[in-house]
DSSP file (Angstrom, degrees, kcal/mol; ACC not computed):
  #  RESIDUE AA STRUCTURE BP1 BP2  ACC     N-H-->O    O-->H-N    N-H-->O    O-->H-N    TCO  KAPPA ALPHA  PHI   PSI    X-CA   Y-CA   Z-CA
    1    1 A M     >        0   0    0      0, 0.0     4,-2.3     0, 0.0     5,-0.2   0.000 360.0 360.0 360.0 -42.8   12.0   -4.0  -20.2
    2    2 A I  H  >  +     0   0    0      2,-0.2     4,-2.5     1,-0.2     5,-0.2   0.911 360.0  50.1 -63.7 -42.4   11.7   -0.5  -21.7
    3    3 A R  H  > S+     0   0    0      2,-0.2     4,-2.7     1,-0.2    -1,-0.2   0.917 109.8  50.4 -62.6 -43.5    8.2   -1.3  -22.9
    4    4 A T  H  > S+     0   0    0      1,-0.2     4,-2.6     2,-0.2    -1,-0.2   0.923 110.7  49.1 -61.2 -44.6    7.2   -2.6  -19.5
    5    5 A A  H  X S+     0   0    0     -4,-2.3     4,-2.4     1,-0.2    -1,-0.2   0.918 111.9  48.9 -61.5 -43.5    8.5    0.5  -17.8
    6    6 A F  H  X S+     0   0    0     -4,-2.5     4,-2.7     2,-0.2     5,-0.2   0.924 111.7  48.8 -62.0 -44.6    6.6    2.7  -20.3
    7    7 A V  H  X S+     0   0    0     -4,-2.7     4,-2.8     1,-0.2    -2,-0.2   0.918 111.7  49.4 -62.5 -43.6    3.4    0.8  -19.8
    8    8 A Y  H  X S+     0   0    0     -4,-2.6     4,-2.4     2,-0.2    -1,-0.2   0.910 112.3  47.2 -63.2 -42.0    3.7    1.0  -16.0
    9    9 A V  H  X S+     0   0    0     -4,-2.4     4,-2.3     2,-0.2    -2,-0.2   0.921 114.3  47.0 -66.1 -43.3    4.3    4.7  -16.1
   10   10 A A  H  X S+     0   0    0     -4,-2.7     4,-2.3     2,-0.2    -2,-0.2   0.907 112.6  50.1 -64.0 -41.5    1.4    5.3  -18.5
   11   11 A A  H  X S+     0   0    0     -4,-2.8     4,-2.8    -5,-0.2    -2,-0.2   0.907 110.3  50.1 -63.5 -41.4   -0.8    3.1  -16.4
   12   12 A A  H  X S+     0   0    0     -4,-2.4     4,-2.9     2,-0.2     5,-0.3   0.922 110.2  49.7 -64.1 -43.3    0.1    5.0  -13.2
   13   13 A A  H  X S+     0   0    0     -4,-2.3     4,-2.4     1,-0.2     5,-0.2   0.920 113.4  46.9 -60.8 -43.1   -0.6    8.3  -14.8
   14   14 A A  H  X S+     0   0    0     -4,-2.3     4,-2.3     2,-0.2    -2,-0.2   0.909 114.7  46.2 -65.8 -42.5   -4.0    7.1  -16.0
   15   15 A E  H  X S+     0   0    0     -4,-2.8     4,-2.8     2,-0.2     5,-0.2   0.940 114.8  45.7 -67.1 -46.3   -4.9    5.6  -12.6
   16   16 A I  H  X S+     0   0    0     -4,-2.9     4,-2.8     2,-0.2     5,-0.2   0.921 114.1  48.5 -64.8 -43.1   -3.8    8.6  -10.6
   17   17 A A  H  X S+     0   0    0     -4,-2.4     4,-1.7    -5,-0.3    -1,-0.2   0.921 113.7  47.8 -62.1 -43.1   -5.5   11.1  -12.9
   18   18 A G  H  X S+     0   0    0     -4,-2.3     4,-1.2    -5,-0.2    -2,-0.2   0.924 115.1  43.9 -64.3 -44.9   -8.7    9.0  -12.8
   19   19 A C  H  X S+     0   0    0     -4,-2.8     4,-2.3     1,-0.2    -2,-0.2   0.883 110.5  55.4 -67.5 -38.2   -8.7    8.7   -9.1
   20   20 A F  H  X S+     0   0    0     -4,-2.8     4,-3.4    -5,-0.2     5,-0.2   0.844 100.7  60.2 -65.3 -32.1   -7.8   12.3   -8.6
   21   21 A G  H  X S+     0   0    0     -4,-1.7     4,-1.9     2,-0.2    -1,-0.2   0.920 108.4  43.5 -59.6 -43.1  -10.9   13.3  -10.7
   22   22 A F  H  X S+     0   0    0     -4,-1.2     4,-3.0     2,-0.2     5,-0.3   0.907 113.9  51.3 -67.2 -41.5  -13.1   11.5   -8.1
   23   23 A W  H  X>S+     0   0    0     -4,-2.3     4,-3.3     1,-0.2     5,-1.0   0.930 109.9  49.7 -58.6 -46.6  -11.1   13.1   -5.3
   24   24 A A  H  X5S+     0   0    0     -4,-3.4     6,-2.6     3,-0.2     4,-0.7   0.887 114.0  45.7 -62.5 -38.9  -11.5   16.5   -6.8
   25   25 A W  H  <5S+     0   0    0     -4,-1.9     4,-0.4     4,-0.2    -2,-0.2   0.950 124.0  31.0 -68.1 -49.9  -15.2   16.0   -7.2
   26   26 A L  H  <5S+     0   0    0     -4,-3.0    -2,-0.2    -5,-0.1    -3,-0.2   0.867 133.3  26.1 -81.1 -36.8  -15.9   14.6   -3.7
   27   27 A R  H  <5S+     0   0    0     -4,-3.3    -3,-0.2    -5,-0.3    -2,-0.1   0.736 128.4  36.7-102.3 -25.3  -13.3   16.3   -1.6
   28   28 A L  S  <<S-     0   0    0     -5,-1.0    -3,-0.2    -4,-0.7    -4,-0.1   0.433 101.0-119.7-110.0  -0.9  -12.5   19.6   -3.4
   29   29 A G        +     0   0    0     -4,-0.4    -4,-0.2    -6,-0.3    -3,-0.1   0.746  56.3 156.3  72.5  23.5  -16.0   20.4   -4.7
   30   30 A R        -     0   0    0     -6,-2.6    -1,-0.2     1,-0.2    -2,-0.0  -0.272  50.5 -71.0 -77.8 170.5  -15.1   20.4   -8.3
   31   31 A S    >   -     0   0    0      1,-0.1     3,-1.5     2,-0.1    -1,-0.2  -0.228  30.0-129.6 -64.6 145.5  -17.7   19.7  -11.1
   32   32 A A  T >  S+     0   0    0      1,-0.3     3,-1.7     2,-0.2    -1,-0.1   0.605  99.1  85.6 -68.4 -11.8  -19.2   16.3  -11.6
   33   33 A W  T 3> S+     0   0    0      1,-0.3     4,-0.6     2,-0.2    -1,-0.3   0.671  76.9  68.5 -64.5 -14.7  -18.2   16.7  -15.3
   34   34 A L  H <> S+     0   0    0     -3,-1.5     4,-2.4     1,-0.2    -1,-0.3   0.754  82.8  76.5 -70.3 -24.1  -14.8   15.4  -14.3
   35   35 A L  H <> S+     0   0    0     -3,-1.7     4,-2.7     1,-0.2     5,-0.2   0.892  89.3  49.9 -63.0 -45.3  -16.3   11.9  -13.6
   36   36 A P  H  > S+     0   0    0      0, 0.0     4,-2.1     0, 0.0    -1,-0.2   0.924 114.8  46.0 -59.6 -41.0  -16.7   10.7  -17.3
   37   37 A L  H  X S+     0   0    0     -4,-0.6     4,-2.3     2,-0.2    -2,-0.2   0.887 111.6  52.7 -66.0 -37.3  -13.1   11.7  -18.0
   38   38 A S  H  X S+     0   0    0     -4,-2.4     4,-2.3     2,-0.2    -1,-0.2   0.909 109.1  48.9 -63.2 -42.0  -12.0   10.0  -14.7
   39   39 A M  H  X S+     0   0    0     -4,-2.7     4,-2.1     2,-0.2    -2,-0.2   0.894 110.9  49.9 -66.7 -39.3  -13.8    6.8  -15.7
   40   40 A L  H  X S+     0   0    0     -4,-2.1     4,-2.3    -5,-0.2    -1,-0.2   0.902 110.3  51.2 -63.6 -40.0  -12.2    6.8  -19.1
   41   41 A S  H  X S+     0   0    0     -4,-2.3     4,-2.1     1,-0.2    -2,-0.2   0.904 110.1  48.5 -63.8 -41.7   -8.8    7.3  -17.5
   42   42 A L  H  X S+     0   0    0     -4,-2.3     4,-2.0     2,-0.2    -1,-0.2   0.857 110.1  52.0 -68.1 -34.6   -9.4    4.4  -15.1
   43   43 A A  H  X S+     0   0    0     -4,-2.1     4,-2.4     2,-0.2    -2,-0.2   0.902 108.8  50.7 -66.3 -40.1  -10.5    2.2  -18.0
   44   44 A A  H  X S+     0   0    0     -4,-2.3     4,-2.9     2,-0.2    -2,-0.2   0.901 107.5  54.7 -62.7 -40.2   -7.3    3.2  -19.9
   45   45 A F  H  X S+     0   0    0     -4,-2.1     4,-1.8     2,-0.2    -2,-0.2   0.942 109.4  46.1 -56.4 -49.9   -5.3    2.2  -16.7
   46   46 A A  H  X S+     0   0    0     -4,-2.0     4,-0.8     1,-0.2    -2,-0.2   0.908 113.8  48.5 -62.9 -42.3   -6.9   -1.3  -16.7
   47   47 A W  H >< S+     0   0    0     -4,-2.4     3,-1.1     1,-0.2     4,-0.4   0.925 107.4  55.7 -63.4 -44.4   -6.3   -1.8  -20.4
   48   48 A L  H >< S+     0   0    0     -4,-2.9     3,-1.8     1,-0.3     4,-0.3   0.883 100.8  58.3 -58.1 -39.4   -2.6   -0.6  -20.1
   49   49 A L  H >< S+     0   0    0     -4,-1.8     3,-1.1     1,-0.3    -1,-0.3   0.771  95.8  63.9 -64.5 -22.7   -1.9   -3.2  -17.5
   50   50 A T  T << S+     0   0    0     -3,-1.1    -1,-0.3    -4,-0.8    -2,-0.2   0.668  93.8  63.8 -72.1 -13.3   -2.9   -6.0  -19.9
   51   51 A L  T <  S+     0   0    0     -3,-1.8    -1,-0.2    -4,-0.4     2,-0.2   0.544  76.5 110.1 -86.4  -7.9    0.0   -5.0  -22.1
   52   52 A V  S <  S-     0   0    0     -3,-1.1     2,-1.1    -4,-0.3     8,-0.1  -0.482  76.3-120.3 -71.9 134.9    2.6   -5.9  -19.6
   53   53 A E        +     0   0    0     -2,-0.2     2,-0.3     7,-0.1    -1,-0.1  -0.650  63.7 126.7 -76.2 101.6    4.7   -9.0  -20.5
   54   54 A S        -     0   0    0     -2,-1.1     3,-0.1     1,-0.0    49,-0.0  -0.982  60.0-138.5-155.5 146.8    4.0  -11.3  -17.6
   55   55 A N  S    S+     0   0    0     -2,-0.3     2,-0.3     1,-0.2    -2,-0.0   0.497  93.7  43.1 -86.8  -2.3    2.8  -14.9  -17.3
   56   56 A A     >  -     0   0    0      1,-0.1     4,-1.9    -3,-0.0     3,-0.2  -0.980  67.8-146.0-145.9 130.4    0.5  -14.0  -14.4
   57   57 A A  H  > S+     0   0    0     -2,-0.3     4,-2.6     1,-0.2     5,-0.2   0.909 101.3  55.5 -60.1 -43.9   -1.8  -11.0  -13.9
   58   58 A G  H  > S+     0   0    0      1,-0.2     4,-2.4     2,-0.2    -1,-0.2   0.872 107.4  49.3 -59.6 -38.1   -1.2  -10.9  -10.1
   59   59 A R  H  > S+     0   0    0      2,-0.2     4,-2.4     1,-0.2    -1,-0.2   0.905 111.1  49.5 -67.9 -41.0    2.6  -10.7  -10.6
   60   60 A A  H  X S+     0   0    0     -4,-1.9     4,-1.9     1,-0.2    -2,-0.2   0.908 113.4  46.7 -63.0 -41.5    2.2   -7.8  -13.1
   61   61 A Y  H  X S+     0   0    0     -4,-2.6     4,-1.3     2,-0.2    -2,-0.2   0.892 111.3  51.4 -68.3 -39.9   -0.1   -6.0  -10.7
   62   62 A A  H  X S+     0   0    0     -4,-2.4     4,-0.6    -5,-0.2     3,-0.4   0.926 111.7  46.2 -63.8 -45.0    2.2   -6.5   -7.8
   63   63 A A  H >X S+     0   0    0     -4,-2.4     4,-0.9     1,-0.2     3,-0.8   0.875 107.5  58.5 -65.7 -36.3    5.2   -5.2   -9.7
   64   64 A Y  H 3X S+     0   0    0     -4,-1.9     4,-2.7     1,-0.2     3,-0.2   0.823  90.6  73.7 -60.6 -31.4    3.1   -2.2  -10.9
   65   65 A G  H 3X S+     0   0    0     -4,-1.3     4,-2.2    -3,-0.4    -1,-0.2   0.865  93.8  51.0 -53.7 -40.6    2.5   -1.3   -7.2
   66   66 A G  H <X S+     0   0    0     -3,-0.8     4,-1.9    -4,-0.6    -1,-0.2   0.904 111.1  47.3 -64.9 -41.3    6.1    0.0   -6.8
   67   67 A V  H  X S+     0   0    0     -4,-0.9     4,-2.6    -3,-0.2    -2,-0.2   0.892 110.2  54.0 -66.2 -39.3    5.8    2.2   -9.9
   68   68 A Y  H  X S+     0   0    0     -4,-2.7     4,-2.7     2,-0.2    -2,-0.2   0.917 106.3  51.8 -61.0 -43.8    2.4    3.5   -8.7
   69   69 A I  H  X S+     0   0    0     -4,-2.2     4,-1.8     2,-0.2    -1,-0.2   0.934 111.9  45.6 -61.4 -46.5    3.8    4.5   -5.4
   70   70 A L  H  X S+     0   0    0     -4,-1.9     4,-2.0     1,-0.2    -1,-0.2   0.928 113.6  50.2 -60.9 -44.4    6.6    6.5   -7.0
   71   71 A S  H  X S+     0   0    0     -4,-2.6     4,-2.5     1,-0.2    -2,-0.2   0.874 107.3  54.0 -63.4 -38.0    4.2    8.1   -9.5
   72   72 A A  H  X S+     0   0    0     -4,-2.7     4,-2.5     1,-0.2    -1,-0.2   0.873 108.6  49.4 -64.5 -36.6    1.8    9.1   -6.7
   73   73 A L  H  X S+     0   0    0     -4,-1.8     4,-1.9     2,-0.2    -2,-0.2   0.865 109.6  50.9 -71.0 -35.1    4.7   10.9   -4.9
   74   74 A V  H  X S+     0   0    0     -4,-2.0     4,-3.3     2,-0.2     5,-0.4   0.920 111.3  49.0 -64.3 -42.6    5.6   12.7   -8.2
   75   75 A W  H  X>S+     0   0    0     -4,-2.5     4,-2.5     1,-0.2     5,-1.7   0.926 108.1  54.3 -60.1 -46.1    1.9   13.7   -8.4
   76   76 A L  H  <5S+     0   0    0     -4,-2.5     6,-2.4     3,-0.2    -1,-0.2   0.903 116.9  37.7 -52.9 -44.1    2.0   14.9   -4.8
   77   77 A W  H  <5S+     0   0    0     -4,-1.9     4,-0.5     4,-0.2    -2,-0.2   0.949 125.5  33.5 -75.4 -52.0    5.0   17.1   -5.6
   78   78 A R  H  <5S+     0   0    0     -4,-3.3    -3,-0.2    -5,-0.1    -2,-0.2   0.841 130.9  26.6 -80.9 -35.1    4.1   18.3   -9.1
   79   79 A V  T  <5S+     0   0    0     -4,-2.5    -3,-0.2    -5,-0.4    -2,-0.1   0.869 130.9  34.0 -96.4 -43.7    0.3   18.6   -9.0
   80   80 A E  S   <S-     0   0    0     -5,-1.7    -3,-0.2     2,-0.2    -4,-0.1   0.585  98.9-128.4 -91.7 -10.1   -0.4   19.2   -5.3
   81   81 A G        +     0   0    0     -4,-0.5     2,-0.6    -6,-0.4    -4,-0.2   0.699  64.2 130.0  75.4  19.2    2.7   21.2   -4.6
   82   82 A I        -     0   0    0     -6,-2.4    -1,-0.2    -7,-0.2    -2,-0.2  -0.932  53.7-137.1-110.0 117.5    3.8   19.1   -1.6
   83   83 A R        -     0   0    0     -2,-0.6    -9,-0.1    -3,-0.1   -10,-0.0  -0.570  22.0-118.7 -76.3 127.2    7.4   18.0   -1.8
   84   84 A P        -     0   0    0      0, 0.0     2,-0.1     0, 0.0    -1,-0.1  -0.335  29.6-134.8 -60.9 144.1    8.0   14.4   -0.7
   85   85 A D     >  -     0   0    0      1,-0.1     4,-2.1     4,-0.0     3,-0.3  -0.324  31.7 -88.3 -93.0-178.1   10.3   14.0    2.3
   86   86 A R  H  > S+     0   0    0      1,-0.2     4,-2.6     2,-0.2     5,-0.2   0.807 127.1  55.4 -63.3 -29.2   13.1   11.6    2.8
   87   87 A W  H  > S+     0   0    0      2,-0.2     4,-2.6     1,-0.2    -1,-0.2   0.875 106.5  50.6 -72.1 -36.2   10.8    9.0    4.2
   88   88 A D  H  > S+     0   0    0     -3,-0.3     4,-2.5     2,-0.2    -2,-0.2   0.931 113.1  46.4 -61.4 -45.5    8.6    9.1    1.1
   89   89 A V  H  X S+     0   0    0     -4,-2.1     4,-2.4     2,-0.2    -2,-0.2   0.918 113.6  48.0 -65.5 -43.9   11.7    8.7   -1.0
   90   90 A L  H  X S+     0   0    0     -4,-2.6     4,-2.4     2,-0.2    -2,-0.2   0.941 113.4  47.4 -62.4 -47.4   13.1    5.8    1.1
   91   91 A G  H  X S+     0   0    0     -4,-2.6     4,-2.1     1,-0.2    -2,-0.2   0.904 112.6  48.8 -60.8 -42.5    9.7    4.0    1.0
   92   92 A S  H  X S+     0   0    0     -4,-2.5     4,-2.5    -5,-0.2    -1,-0.2   0.900 109.8  52.2 -64.7 -40.8    9.3    4.5   -2.7
   93   93 A T  H  X S+     0   0    0     -4,-2.4     4,-2.3     1,-0.2    -2,-0.2   0.928 109.4  49.3 -61.3 -45.3   12.9    3.2   -3.3
   94   94 A L  H  X S+     0   0    0     -4,-2.4     4,-2.3     1,-0.2    -1,-0.2   0.905 111.2  50.1 -60.7 -41.2   12.2    0.1   -1.3
   95   95 A C  H  X S+     0   0    0     -4,-2.1     4,-2.6     2,-0.2   -29,-0.2   0.896 109.5  50.6 -65.5 -39.6    9.0   -0.5   -3.2
   96   96 A L  H  X S+     0   0    0     -4,-2.5     4,-2.4   -30,-0.2    -1,-0.2   0.886 109.4  50.9 -66.5 -37.9   10.7   -0.1   -6.6
   97   97 A V  H  X S+     0   0    0     -4,-2.3     4,-2.2     2,-0.2    -2,-0.2   0.936 112.0  47.8 -62.8 -45.0   13.4   -2.6   -5.5
   98   98 A G  H  X S+     0   0    0     -4,-2.3     4,-2.4     1,-0.2    -2,-0.2   0.904 110.7  51.2 -61.1 -42.0   10.6   -5.0   -4.5
   99   99 A A  H  X S+     0   0    0     -4,-2.6     4,-2.7     1,-0.2     5,-0.2   0.907 109.3  50.5 -62.3 -42.0    8.8   -4.5   -7.8
  100  100 A A  H  X S+     0   0    0     -4,-2.4     4,-2.8     2,-0.2     5,-0.2   0.897 109.9  50.4 -64.0 -40.1   12.0   -5.1   -9.8
  101  101 A I  H  X S+     0   0    0     -4,-2.2     4,-1.4     2,-0.2    -2,-0.2   0.938 113.0  46.2 -62.8 -45.9   12.6   -8.4   -7.9
  102  102 A I  H  < S+     0   0    0     -4,-2.4    -2,-0.2     1,-0.2    -1,-0.2   0.927 119.9  39.1 -61.2 -45.8    9.0   -9.5   -8.5
  103  103 A L  H  < S+     0   0    0     -4,-2.7    -2,-0.2     1,-0.2    -1,-0.2   0.876 125.8  30.5 -76.6 -39.1    9.1   -8.6  -12.2
  104  104 A F  H  < S+     0   0    0     -4,-2.8    -1,-0.2    -5,-0.2    -2,-0.2   0.380  82.0 122.8-109.6   4.5   12.6   -9.6  -13.2
  105  105 A A  S  < S-     0   0    0     -4,-1.4     2,-0.2    -5,-0.2    -4,-0.0  -0.378  72.9-101.5 -65.0 143.9   13.5  -12.6  -11.0
  106  106 A P        -     0   0    0      0, 0.0     2,-0.4     0, 0.0    -1,-0.1  -0.468  45.6-163.6 -65.4 135.6   14.4  -15.8  -12.8
  107  107 A R        -     0   0    0     -2,-0.2     2,-0.4    -3,-0.1     3,-0.0  -0.903  16.3-131.7-122.6 148.5   11.5  -18.2  -12.8
  108  108 A T        -     0   0    0     -2,-0.4     2,-0.1     1,-0.1     0, 0.0  -0.787  38.2-101.7 -94.6 145.4   11.1  -21.8  -13.5
  109  109 A A              0   0    0     -2,-0.4    -1,-0.1     1,-0.1     0, 0.0  -0.374 360.0 360.0 -65.9 141.5    8.4  -22.9  -15.8
  110  110 A V              0   0    0     -2,-0.1    -1,-0.1    -3,-0.0    -2,-0.0   0.402 360.0 360.0-104.6 360.0    5.3  -24.3  -14.1
């Protein structure tokens, strides 16, 4: 469980950093030199998700979604300087609960 949480947090950081590089280039007018690093970051994100202990890729990706949402709000606050409001926190909490249900629910073998 600790390993899964670490992988999800690392994957979220890699995905957000990679996507933000493209955002910075296209929307903020930053240098195109960000793009190779952004692509490497996105490749690391995809690789990290393969490390999650799950019997189905779709389930691993669905559970990751909740972690991604929380991580995006942390990025919003810490990198962009915009503090999430109570609705952001509530929405993120609901998503994390959903992610935990998806990831840790007892399953019968198929």
